[in-house]
All heavy atoms as a GROMACS GRO file, in nm:
protein
  521
    1MET      N    1  -4.279  -0.224   3.204
    1MET     CA    2  -4.350  -0.102   3.234
    1MET      C    3  -4.265   0.014   3.186
    1MET      O    4  -4.145   0.014   3.202
    1MET     CB    5  -4.376  -0.094   3.384
    1MET     CG    6  -4.454   0.026   3.420
    1MET     SD    7  -4.609   0.012   3.510
    1MET     CE    8  -4.681  -0.140   3.481
    2LYS      N    9  -4.329   0.112   3.130
    2LYS     CA   10  -4.260   0.229   3.076
    2LYS      C   11  -4.323   0.356   3.130
    2LYS      O   12  -4.445   0.365   3.141
    2LYS     CB   13  -4.268   0.226   2.923
    2LYS     CG   14  -4.194   0.340   2.857
    2LYS     CD   15  -4.202   0.326   2.706
    2LYS     CE   16  -4.131   0.444   2.643
    2LYS     NZ   17  -4.137   0.440   2.499
    3VAL      N   18  -4.240   0.453   3.161
    3VAL     CA   19  -4.287   0.583   3.207
    3VAL      C   20  -4.308   0.672   3.084
    3VAL      O   21  -4.217   0.688   3.003
    3VAL     CB   22  -4.186   0.648   3.303
    3VAL    CG1   23  -4.235   0.785   3.347
    3VAL    CG2   24  -4.160   0.559   3.423
    4ILE      N   25  -4.428   0.727   3.071
    4ILE     CA   26  -4.459   0.815   2.958
    4ILE      C   27  -4.489   0.956   3.005
    4ILE      O   28  -4.565   1.030   2.944
    4ILE     CB   29  -4.576   0.757   2.874
    4ILE    CG1   30  -4.696   0.726   2.963
    4ILE    CG2   31  -4.531   0.636   2.795
    4ILE    CD1   32  -4.819   0.681   2.887
    5LEU      N   33  -4.424   0.994   3.113
    5LEU     CA   34  -4.445   1.123   3.176
    5LEU      C   35  -4.405   1.239   3.085
    5LEU      O   36  -4.470   1.343   3.083
    5LEU     CB   37  -4.366   1.129   3.307
    5LEU     CG   38  -4.377   1.253   3.392
    5LEU    CD1   39  -4.521   1.276   3.434
    5LEU    CD2   40  -4.287   1.240   3.514
    6ASN      N   41  -4.301   1.222   3.008
    6ASN     CA   42  -4.251   1.328   2.921
    6ASN      C   43  -4.358   1.381   2.827
    6ASN      O   44  -4.370   1.502   2.809
    6ASN     CB   45  -4.132   1.275   2.839
    6ASN     CG   46  -4.012   1.365   2.849
    6ASN    OD1   47  -4.012   1.463   2.922
    6ASN    ND2   48  -3.908   1.330   2.777
    7GLN      N   49  -4.434   1.292   2.769
    7GLN     CA   50  -4.540   1.332   2.675
    7GLN      C   51  -4.644   1.419   2.745
    7GLN      O   52  -4.689   1.519   2.691
    7GLN     CB   53  -4.607   1.208   2.615
    7GLN     CG   54  -4.514   1.122   2.535
    7GLN     CD   55  -4.571   0.985   2.506
    7GLN    OE1   56  -4.686   0.956   2.537
    7GLN    NE2   57  -4.490   0.897   2.448
    8LEU      N   58  -4.680   1.382   2.865
    8LEU     CA   59  -4.779   1.456   2.942
    8LEU      C   60  -4.727   1.594   2.981
    8LEU      O   61  -4.797   1.695   2.967
    8LEU     CB   62  -4.818   1.377   3.067
    8LEU     CG   63  -4.929   1.434   3.154
    8LEU    CD1   64  -5.058   1.451   3.074
    8LEU    CD2   65  -4.952   1.344   3.273
    9ILE      N   66  -4.602   1.599   3.025
    9ILE     CA   67  -4.541   1.727   3.063
    9ILE      C   68  -4.535   1.820   2.943
    9ILE      O   69  -4.569   1.938   2.953
    9ILE     CB   70  -4.400   1.704   3.123
    9ILE    CG1   71  -4.412   1.637   3.260
    9ILE    CG2   72  -4.323   1.835   3.133
    9ILE    CD1   73  -4.278   1.595   3.318
   10ASP      N   74  -4.492   1.767   2.829
   10ASP     CA   75  -4.484   1.847   2.707
   10ASP      C   76  -4.621   1.900   2.666
   10ASP      O   77  -4.635   2.016   2.629
   10ASP     CB   78  -4.423   1.767   2.593
   10ASP     CG   79  -4.274   1.741   2.612
   10ASP    OD1   80  -4.212   1.808   2.698
   10ASP    OD2   81  -4.220   1.654   2.540
   11SER      N   82  -4.722   1.816   2.673
   11SER     CA   83  -4.856   1.855   2.628
   11SER      C   84  -4.915   1.965   2.718
   11SER      O   85  -4.999   2.042   2.674
   11SER     CB   86  -4.950   1.736   2.624
   11SER     OG   87  -4.986   1.693   2.754
   12LYS      N   88  -4.869   1.971   2.843
   12LYS     CA   89  -4.919   2.073   2.936
   12LYS      C   90  -4.829   2.196   2.940
   12LYS      O   91  -4.857   2.292   3.011
   12LYS     CB   92  -4.935   2.013   3.076
   12LYS     CG   93  -5.047   1.910   3.081
   12LYS     CD   94  -5.073   1.866   3.222
   12LYS     CE   95  -5.186   1.766   3.228
   12LYS     NZ   96  -5.316   1.827   3.243
   13GLY      N   97  -4.718   2.193   2.864
   13GLY     CA   98  -4.628   2.308   2.858
   13GLY      C   99  -4.554   2.334   2.988
   13GLY      O  100  -4.526   2.450   3.021
   14LEU      N  101  -4.522   2.229   3.061
   14LEU     CA  102  -4.454   2.243   3.190
   14LEU      C  103  -4.307   2.202   3.179
   14LEU      O  104  -4.269   2.130   3.087
   14LEU     CB  105  -4.522   2.155   3.295
   14LEU     CG  106  -4.667   2.189   3.327
   14LEU    CD1  107  -4.732   2.078   3.406
   14LEU    CD2  108  -4.674   2.320   3.402
   15SER      N  109  -4.228   2.245   3.275
   15SER     CA  110  -4.088   2.203   3.280
   15SER      C  111  -4.067   2.116   3.404
   15SER      O  112  -4.144   2.125   3.502
   15SER     CB  113  -3.995   2.325   3.288
   15SER     OG  114  -4.007   2.388   3.414
   16GLN      N  115  -3.963   2.036   3.399
   16GLN     CA  116  -3.930   1.953   3.515
   16GLN      C  117  -3.899   2.040   3.636
   16GLN      O  118  -3.936   2.007   3.749
   16GLN     CB  119  -3.811   1.863   3.483
   16GLN     CG  120  -3.841   1.755   3.385
   16GLN     CD  121  -3.720   1.671   3.352
   16GLN    OE1  122  -3.628   1.659   3.431
   16GLN    NE2  123  -3.720   1.612   3.233
   17ASN      N  124  -3.832   2.152   3.613
   17ASN     CA  125  -3.798   2.242   3.723
   17ASN      C  126  -3.923   2.298   3.790
   17ASN      O  127  -3.929   2.308   3.913
   17ASN     CB  128  -3.708   2.356   3.674
   17ASN     CG  129  -3.569   2.309   3.642
   17ASN    OD1  130  -3.521   2.211   3.695
   17ASN    ND2  131  -3.503   2.381   3.553
   18GLN      N  132  -4.022   2.335   3.710
   18GLN     CA  133  -4.145   2.389   3.766
   18GLN      C  134  -4.220   2.283   3.846
   18GLN      O  135  -4.270   2.309   3.955
   18GLN     CB  136  -4.235   2.445   3.655
   18GLN     CG  137  -4.359   2.516   3.707
   18GLN     CD  138  -4.325   2.639   3.790
   18GLN    OE1  139  -4.244   2.720   3.749
   18GLN    NE2  140  -4.385   2.652   3.907
   19ILE      N  141  -4.227   2.164   3.793
   19ILE     CA  142  -4.295   2.054   3.862
   19ILE      C  143  -4.224   2.024   3.994
   19ILE      O  144  -4.288   2.005   4.097
   19ILE     CB  145  -4.303   1.928   3.774
   19ILE    CG1  146  -4.393   1.956   3.652
   19ILE    CG2  147  -4.356   1.808   3.852
   19ILE    CD1  148  -4.388   1.849   3.546
   20ALA      N  149  -4.092   2.020   3.990
   20ALA     CA  150  -4.015   1.993   4.112
   20ALA      C  151  -4.042   2.100   4.217
   20ALA      O  152  -4.065   2.069   4.334
   20ALA     CB  153  -3.866   1.987   4.078
   21LYS      N  154  -4.042   2.225   4.174
   21LYS     CA  155  -4.066   2.336   4.267
   21LYS      C  156  -4.205   2.328   4.329
   21LYS      O  157  -4.223   2.347   4.449
   21LYS     CB  158  -4.050   2.467   4.192
   21LYS     CG  159  -4.070   2.590   4.275
   21LYS     CD  160  -4.053   2.715   4.189
   21LYS     CE  161  -4.094   2.838   4.266
   21LYS     NZ  162  -4.094   2.958   4.183
   22ASP      N  163  -4.305   2.297   4.248
   22ASP     CA  164  -4.444   2.295   4.293
   22ASP      C  165  -4.481   2.171   4.375
   22ASP      O  166  -4.572   2.176   4.457
   22ASP     CB  167  -4.538   2.307   4.174
   22ASP     CG  168  -4.531   2.444   4.106
   22ASP    OD1  169  -4.477   2.539   4.167
   22ASP    OD2  170  -4.577   2.454   3.991
   23THR      N  171  -4.414   2.058   4.349
   23THR     CA  172  -4.453   1.933   4.415
   23THR      C  173  -4.357   1.886   4.524
   23THR      O  174  -4.394   1.803   4.606
   23THR     CB  175  -4.463   1.818   4.313
   23THR    OG1  176  -4.332   1.795   4.256
   23THR    CG2  177  -4.565   1.848   4.204
   24GLY      N  178  -4.234   1.937   4.522
   24GLY     CA  179  -4.135   1.888   4.618
   24GLY      C  180  -4.064   1.762   4.571
   24GLY      O  181  -3.980   1.708   4.643
   25ILE      N  182  -4.096   1.715   4.452
   25ILE     CA  183  -4.027   1.599   4.394
   25ILE      C  184  -3.895   1.651   4.337
   25ILE      O  185  -3.893   1.754   4.268
   25ILE     CB  186  -4.111   1.534   4.282
   25ILE    CG1  187  -4.244   1.485   4.337
   25ILE    CG2  188  -4.034   1.419   4.217
   25ILE    CD1  189  -4.344   1.445   4.230
   26SER      N  190  -3.786   1.582   4.363
   26SER     CA  191  -3.656   1.632   4.317
   26SER      C  192  -3.647   1.629   4.164
   26SER      O  193  -3.707   1.544   4.098
   26SER     CB  194  -3.542   1.550   4.377
   26SER     OG  195  -3.535   1.423   4.318
   27VAL      N  196  -3.569   1.723   4.112
   27VAL     CA  197  -3.548   1.729   3.967
   27VAL      C  198  -3.481   1.601   3.919
   27VAL      O  199  -3.515   1.549   3.812
   27VAL     CB  200  -3.462   1.852   3.928
   27VAL    CG1  201  -3.426   1.850   3.781
   27VAL    CG2  202  -3.535   1.981   3.962
   28SER      N  203  -3.391   1.545   3.998
   28SER     CA  204  -3.324   1.422   3.957
   28SER      C  205  -3.422   1.306   3.947
   28SER      O  206  -3.411   1.223   3.856
   28SER     CB  207  -3.207   1.388   4.050
   28SER     OG  208  -3.253   1.364   4.180
   29THR      N  209  -3.519   1.300   4.037
   29THR     CA  210  -3.622   1.195   4.030
   29THR      C  211  -3.704   1.212   3.902
   29THR      O  212  -3.728   1.115   3.830
   29THR     CB  213  -3.713   1.199   4.153
   29THR    OG1  214  -3.637   1.168   4.268
   29THR    CG2  215  -3.828   1.100   4.140
   30LEU      N  216  -3.745   1.334   3.874
   30LEU     CA  217  -3.822   1.360   3.752
   30LEU      C  218  -3.741   1.329   3.628
   30LEU      O  219  -3.792   1.270   3.533
   30LEU     CB  220  -3.869   1.506   3.750
   30LEU     CG  221  -3.974   1.542   3.853
   30LEU    CD1  222  -3.993   1.693   3.860
   30LEU    CD2  223  -4.107   1.474   3.823
   31ARG      N  224  -3.615   1.366   3.628
   31ARG     CA  225  -3.528   1.340   3.513
   31ARG      C  226  -3.513   1.189   3.491
   31ARG      O  227  -3.523   1.140   3.377
   31ARG     CB  228  -3.391   1.404   3.536
   31ARG     CG  229  -3.301   1.401   3.415
   31ARG     CD  230  -3.166   1.470   3.438
   31ARG     NE  231  -3.180   1.603   3.491
   31ARG     CZ  232  -3.134   1.644   3.610
   31ARG    NH1  233  -3.070   1.559   3.689
   31ARG    NH2  234  -3.150   1.767   3.651
   32ASN      N  235  -3.492   1.115   3.599
   32ASN     CA  236  -3.478   0.969   3.587
   32ASN      C  237  -3.608   0.906   3.536
   32ASN      O  238  -3.603   0.813   3.454
   32ASN     CB  239  -3.438   0.907   3.721
   32ASN     CG  240  -3.294   0.934   3.755
   32ASN    OD1  241  -3.211   0.956   3.666
   32ASN    ND2  242  -3.263   0.933   3.882
   33LEU      N  243  -3.721   0.954   3.583
   33LEU     CA  244  -3.849   0.902   3.534
   33LEU      C  245  -3.866   0.932   3.386
   33LEU      O  246  -3.906   0.845   3.308
   33LEU     CB  247  -3.965   0.962   3.613
   33LEU     CG  248  -3.983   0.913   3.757
   33LEU    CD1  249  -4.084   0.999   3.829
   33LEU    CD2  250  -4.025   0.767   3.758
   34ASN      N  251  -3.835   1.054   3.346
   34ASN     CA  252  -3.853   1.095   3.207
   34ASN      C  253  -3.764   1.018   3.111
   34ASN      O  254  -3.798   1.002   2.994
   34ASN     CB  255  -3.828   1.245   3.190
   34ASN     CG  256  -3.948   1.327   3.226
   34ASN    OD1  257  -4.061   1.282   3.212
   34ASN    ND2  258  -3.926   1.446   3.275
   35HIS      N  259  -3.649   0.973   3.159
   35HIS     CA  260  -3.557   0.900   3.073
   35HIS      C  261  -3.560   0.749   3.099
   35HIS      O  262  -3.471   0.678   3.055
   35HIS     CB  263  -3.415   0.955   3.090
   35HIS     CG  264  -3.400   1.094   3.038
   35HIS    ND1  265  -3.408   1.206   3.118
   35HIS    CD2  266  -3.381   1.139   2.912
   35HIS    CE1  267  -3.393   1.313   3.044
   35HIS    NE2  268  -3.378   1.277   2.918
   36ASN      N  269  -3.663   0.704   3.170
   36ASN     CA  270  -3.679   0.562   3.201
   36ASN      C  271  -3.553   0.501   3.263
   36ASN      O  272  -3.513   0.391   3.228
   36ASN     CB  273  -3.722   0.484   3.076
   36ASN     CG  274  -3.870   0.496   3.053
   36ASN    OD1  275  -3.949   0.454   3.137
   36ASN    ND2  276  -3.906   0.557   2.942
   37ARG      N  277  -3.491   0.575   3.353
   37ARG     CA  278  -3.372   0.526   3.422
   37ARG      C  279  -3.406   0.489   3.565
   37ARG      O  280  -3.327   0.511   3.657
   37ARG     CB  281  -3.262   0.633   3.421
   37ARG     CG  282  -3.202   0.656   3.285
   37ARG     CD  283  -3.086   0.750   3.294
   37ARG     NE  284  -3.133   0.882   3.334
   37ARG     CZ  285  -3.084   0.995   3.289
   37ARG    NH1  286  -2.985   0.995   3.205
   37ARG    NH2  287  -3.132   1.110   3.330
   38THR      N  288  -3.522   0.434   3.585
   38THR     CA  289  -3.563   0.393   3.719
   38THR      C  290  -3.634   0.259   3.711
   38THR      O  291  -3.692   0.226   3.608
   38THR     CB  292  -3.653   0.500   3.784
   38THR    OG1  293  -3.677   0.466   3.919
   38THR    CG2  294  -3.783   0.516   3.710
   39THR      N  295  -3.626   0.184   3.817
   39THR     CA  296  -3.693   0.054   3.820
   39THR      C  297  -3.815   0.054   3.910
   39THR      O  298  -3.886  -0.045   3.918
   39THR     CB  299  -3.596  -0.057   3.868
   39THR    OG1  300  -3.546  -0.021   3.996
   39THR    CG2  301  -3.483  -0.075   3.769
   40ARG      N  302  -3.838   0.167   3.979
   40ARG     CA  303  -3.953   0.176   4.068
   40ARG      C  304  -3.993   0.321   4.087
   40ARG      O  305  -3.914   0.412   4.067
   40ARG     CB  306  -3.927   0.110   4.202
   40ARG     CG  307  -3.824   0.185   4.285
   40ARG     CD  308  -3.780   0.108   4.403
   40ARG     NE  309  -3.684   0.012   4.350
   40ARG     CZ  310  -3.638  -0.092   4.413
   40ARG    NH1  311  -3.675  -0.116   4.534
   40ARG    NH2  312  -3.553  -0.174   4.359
   41ILE      N  313  -4.118   0.338   4.126
   41ILE     CA  314  -4.169   0.471   4.158
   41ILE      C  315  -4.253   0.457   4.284
   41ILE      O  316  -4.334   0.365   4.296
   41ILE     CB  317  -4.251   0.530   4.040
   41ILE    CG1  318  -4.300   0.671   4.073
   41ILE    CG2  319  -4.362   0.439   3.997
   41ILE    CD1  320  -4.364   0.743   3.956
   42SER      N  321  -4.233   0.545   4.377
   42SER     CA  322  -4.308   0.536   4.503
   42SER      C  323  -4.451   0.584   4.482
   42SER      O  324  -4.478   0.667   4.395
   42SER     CB  325  -4.240   0.618   4.613
   42SER     OG  326  -4.261   0.756   4.592
   43PHE      N  327  -4.541   0.531   4.561
   43PHE     CA  328  -4.681   0.574   4.553
   43PHE      C  329  -4.693   0.723   4.583
   43PHE      O  330  -4.776   0.792   4.526
   43PHE     CB  331  -4.769   0.494   4.649
   43PHE     CG  332  -4.795   0.354   4.603
   43PHE    CD1  333  -4.769   0.247   4.687
   43PHE    CD2  334  -4.847   0.329   4.477
   43PHE    CE1  335  -4.795   0.117   4.646
   43PHE    CE2  336  -4.872   0.199   4.435
   43PHE     CZ  337  -4.846   0.094   4.519
   44ASP      N  338  -4.608   0.772   4.673
   44ASP     CA  339  -4.610   0.913   4.710
   44ASP      C  340  -4.579   1.002   4.588
   44ASP      O  341  -4.650   1.098   4.562
   44ASP     CB  342  -4.510   0.938   4.823
   44ASP     CG  343  -4.512   1.082   4.872
   44ASP    OD1  344  -4.622   1.133   4.901
   44ASP    OD2  345  -4.404   1.142   4.881
   45VAL      N  346  -4.474   0.967   4.516
   45VAL     CA  347  -4.437   1.043   4.396
   45VAL      C  348  -4.546   1.032   4.290
   45VAL      O  349  -4.586   1.131   4.228
   45VAL     CB  350  -4.300   0.996   4.341
   45VAL    CG1  351  -4.273   1.053   4.202
   45VAL    CG2  352  -4.188   1.033   4.436
   46LEU      N  353  -4.596   0.912   4.270
   46LEU     CA  354  -4.701   0.890   4.171
   46LEU      C  355  -4.826   0.970   4.205
   46LEU      O  356  -4.885   1.036   4.118
   46LEU     CB  357  -4.732   0.740   4.163
   46LEU     CG  358  -4.812   0.691   4.046
   46LEU    CD1  359  -4.750   0.731   3.913
   46LEU    CD2  360  -4.826   0.540   4.053
   47GLU      N  361  -4.864   0.970   4.332
   47GLU     CA  362  -4.981   1.046   4.375
   47GLU      C  363  -4.961   1.196   4.354
   47GLU      O  364  -5.050   1.265   4.303
   47GLU     CB  365  -5.011   1.017   4.522
   47GLU     CG  366  -5.132   1.092   4.573
   47GLU     CD  367  -5.159   1.064   4.720
   47GLU    OE1  368  -5.062   1.051   4.799
   47GLU    OE2  369  -5.278   1.057   4.756
   48LYS      N  370  -4.845   1.248   4.392
   48LYS     CA  371  -4.817   1.390   4.374
   48LYS      C  372  -4.825   1.429   4.226
   48LYS      O  373  -4.880   1.534   4.192
   48LYS     CB  374  -4.678   1.425   4.428
   48LYS     CG  375  -4.671   1.434   4.578
   48LYS     CD  376  -4.530   1.468   4.623
   48LYS     CE  377  -4.521   1.471   4.774
   48LYS     NZ  378  -4.384   1.504   4.818
   49LEU      N  379  -4.769   1.345   4.140
   49LEU     CA  380  -4.773   1.375   3.996
   49LEU      C  381  -4.915   1.371   3.942
   49LEU      O  382  -4.955   1.460   3.865
   49LEU     CB  383  -4.684   1.276   3.919
   49LEU     CG  384  -4.534   1.296   3.935
   49LEU    CD1  385  -4.458   1.179   3.873
   49LEU    CD2  386  -4.489   1.428   3.875
   50CYS      N  387  -4.992   1.273   3.982
   50CYS     CA  388  -5.130   1.262   3.934
   50CYS      C  389  -5.214   1.381   3.978
   50CYS      O  390  -5.291   1.437   3.899
   50CYS     CB  391  -5.194   1.132   3.983
   50CYS     SG  392  -5.134   0.985   3.899
   51ILE      N  393  -5.197   1.423   4.102
   51ILE     CA  394  -5.273   1.537   4.153
   51ILE      C  395  -5.228   1.665   4.082
   51ILE      O  396  -5.310   1.743   4.034
   51ILE     CB  397  -5.257   1.550   4.306
   51ILE    CG1  398  -5.331   1.434   4.375
   51ILE    CG2  399  -5.308   1.684   4.356
   51ILE    CD1  400  -5.301   1.420   4.523
   52TYR      N  401  -5.098   1.685   4.073
   52TYR     CA  402  -5.045   1.807   4.013
   52TYR      C  403  -5.082   1.818   3.865
   52TYR      O  404  -5.119   1.925   3.816
   52TYR     CB  405  -4.893   1.811   4.029
   52TYR     CG  406  -4.830   1.936   3.973
   52TYR    CD1  407  -4.838   2.057   4.042
   52TYR    CD2  408  -4.765   1.936   3.851
   52TYR    CE1  409  -4.781   2.172   3.992
   52TYR    CE2  410  -4.708   2.050   3.799
   52TYR     CZ  411  -4.716   2.168   3.870
   52TYR     OH  412  -4.661   2.282   3.818
   53LEU      N  413  -5.071   1.706   3.794
   53LEU     CA  414  -5.096   1.707   3.650
   53LEU      C  415  -5.243   1.679   3.615
   53LEU      O  416  -5.279   1.677   3.498
   53LEU     CB  417  -5.006   1.604   3.580
   53LEU     CG  418  -4.856   1.631   3.593
   53LEU    CD1  419  -4.776   1.510   3.546
   53LEU    CD2  420  -4.817   1.756   3.515
   54ASP      N  421  -5.324   1.656   3.718
   54ASP     CA  422  -5.466   1.627   3.700
   54ASP      C  423  -5.485   1.514   3.599
   54ASP      O  424  -5.550   1.528   3.496
   54ASP     CB  425  -5.542   1.753   3.654
   54ASP     CG  426  -5.693   1.733   3.659
   54ASP    OD1  427  -5.739   1.655   3.744
   54ASP    OD2  428  -5.763   1.796   3.577
   55CYS      N  429  -5.425   1.400   3.633
   55CYS     CA  430  -5.429   1.286   3.542
   55CYS      C  431  -5.439   1.157   3.622
   55CYS      O  432  -5.437   1.159   3.745
   55CYS     CB  433  -5.304   1.284   3.454
   55CYS     SG  434  -5.152   1.247   3.546
   56GLY      N  435  -5.448   1.046   3.552
   56GLY     CA  436  -5.450   0.916   3.615
   56GLY      C  437  -5.317   0.846   3.600
   56GLY      O  438  -5.232   0.890   3.522
   57VAL      N  439  -5.299   0.739   3.673
   57VAL     CA  440  -5.175   0.661   3.667
   57VAL      C  441  -5.148   0.616   3.523
   57VAL      O  442  -5.033   0.616   3.477
   57VAL     CB  443  -5.183   0.540   3.762
   57VAL    CG1  444  -5.062   0.450   3.746
   57VAL    CG2  445  -5.198   0.585   3.906
   58GLU      N  446  -5.253   0.582   3.451
   58GLU     CA  447  -5.237   0.534   3.313
   58GLU      C  448  -5.183   0.641   3.219
   58GLU      O  449  -5.135   0.610   3.109
   58GLU     CB  450  -5.370   0.479   3.259
   58GLU     CG  451  -5.477   0.584   3.236
   58GLU     CD  452  -5.554   0.626   3.360
   58GLU    OE1  453  -5.525   0.578   3.472
   58GLU    OE2  454  -5.645   0.710   3.345
   59ASP      N  455  -5.186   0.766   3.261
   59ASP     CA  456  -5.128   0.875   3.182
   59ASP      C  457  -4.978   0.890   3.208
   59ASP      O  458  -4.910   0.962   3.135
   59ASP     CB  459  -5.198   1.008   3.214
   59ASP     CG  460  -5.346   1.005   3.178
   59ASP    OD1  461  -5.378   0.959   3.068
   59ASP    OD2  462  -5.427   1.048   3.262
   60ILE      N  463  -4.928   0.823   3.310
   60ILE     CA  464  -4.787   0.832   3.348
   60ILE      C  465  -4.714   0.702   3.320
   60ILE      O  466  -4.598   0.702   3.281
   60ILE     CB  467  -4.774   0.870   3.498
   60ILE    CG1  468  -4.832   1.010   3.519
   60ILE    CG2  469  -4.631   0.863   3.545
   60ILE    CD1  470  -4.839   1.054   3.663
   61LEU      N  471  -4.781   0.589   3.340
   61LEU     CA  472  -4.721   0.458   3.322
   61LEU      C  473  -4.796   0.377   3.218
   61LEU      O  474  -4.918   0.386   3.208
   61LEU     CB  475  -4.724   0.380   3.453
   61LEU     CG  476  -4.653   0.441   3.573
   61LEU    CD1  477  -4.682   0.358   3.698
   61LEU    CD2  478  -4.505   0.452   3.550
   62CYS      N  479  -4.724   0.299   3.141
   62CYS     CA  480  -4.789   0.206   3.048
   62CYS      C  481  -4.711   0.075   3.046
   62CYS      O  482  -4.593   0.071   3.083
   62CYS     CB  483  -4.801   0.265   2.908
   62CYS     SG  484  -4.648   0.274   2.817
   63ILE      N  485  -4.778  -0.028   3.006
   63ILE     CA  486  -4.714  -0.160   2.997
   63ILE      C  487  -4.662  -0.177   2.856
   63ILE      O  488  -4.735  -0.156   2.758
   63ILE     CB  489  -4.812  -0.273   3.032
   63ILE    CG1  490  -4.852  -0.259   3.178
   63ILE    CG2  491  -4.752  -0.409   3.003
   63ILE    CD1  492  -4.958  -0.358   3.222
   64GLU      N  493  -4.534  -0.212   2.845
   64GLU     CA  494  -4.474  -0.238   2.714
   64GLU      C  495  -4.493  -0.385   2.681
   64GLU      O  496  -4.447  -0.472   2.754
   64GLU     CB  497  -4.323  -0.207   2.718
   64GLU     CG  498  -4.292  -0.065   2.688
   64GLU     CD  499  -4.142  -0.045   2.671
   64GLU    OE1  500  -4.065  -0.098   2.751
   64GLU    OE2  501  -4.104   0.024   2.576
   65ARG      N  502  -4.560  -0.410   2.574
   65ARG     CA  503  -4.581  -0.548   2.531
   65ARG      C  504  -4.480  -0.580   2.421
   65ARG      O  505  -4.461  -0.502   2.331
   65ARG     CB  506  -4.722  -0.567   2.480
   65ARG     CG  507  -4.825  -0.526   2.583
   65ARG     CD  508  -4.957  -0.593   2.558
   65ARG     NE  509  -5.059  -0.542   2.644
   65ARG     CZ  510  -5.089  -0.589   2.764
   65ARG    NH1  511  -5.021  -0.689   2.812
   65ARG    NH2  512  -5.187  -0.537   2.835
   66GLN      N  513  -4.417  -0.698   2.435
   66GLN     CA  514  -4.318  -0.735   2.336
   66GLN      C  515  -4.373  -0.818   2.226
   66GLN      O  516  -4.466  -0.871   2.210
   66GLN     CB  517  -4.205  -0.811   2.401
   66GLN     CG  518  -4.098  -0.715   2.447
   66GLN     CD  519  -4.078  -0.710   2.596
   66GLN    OE1  520  -4.089  -0.810   2.663
   66GLN    NE2  521  -4.048  -0.595   2.648
   0.00000   0.00000   0.00000
């Protein structure tokens, strides 16, 4: 599974700092997600991101096929 959040953030012209401020998600959590340095994501964080970015889970996560 791969996090593709960076592409979505860029396309909406947002910064990690702005998202953190507006959602309460820490900047370090967002940074780790953007750089695929995490092995899990909580439903709470995923829900906040989907609501804030007006998107679906499939816009944030994708399955990497080898």
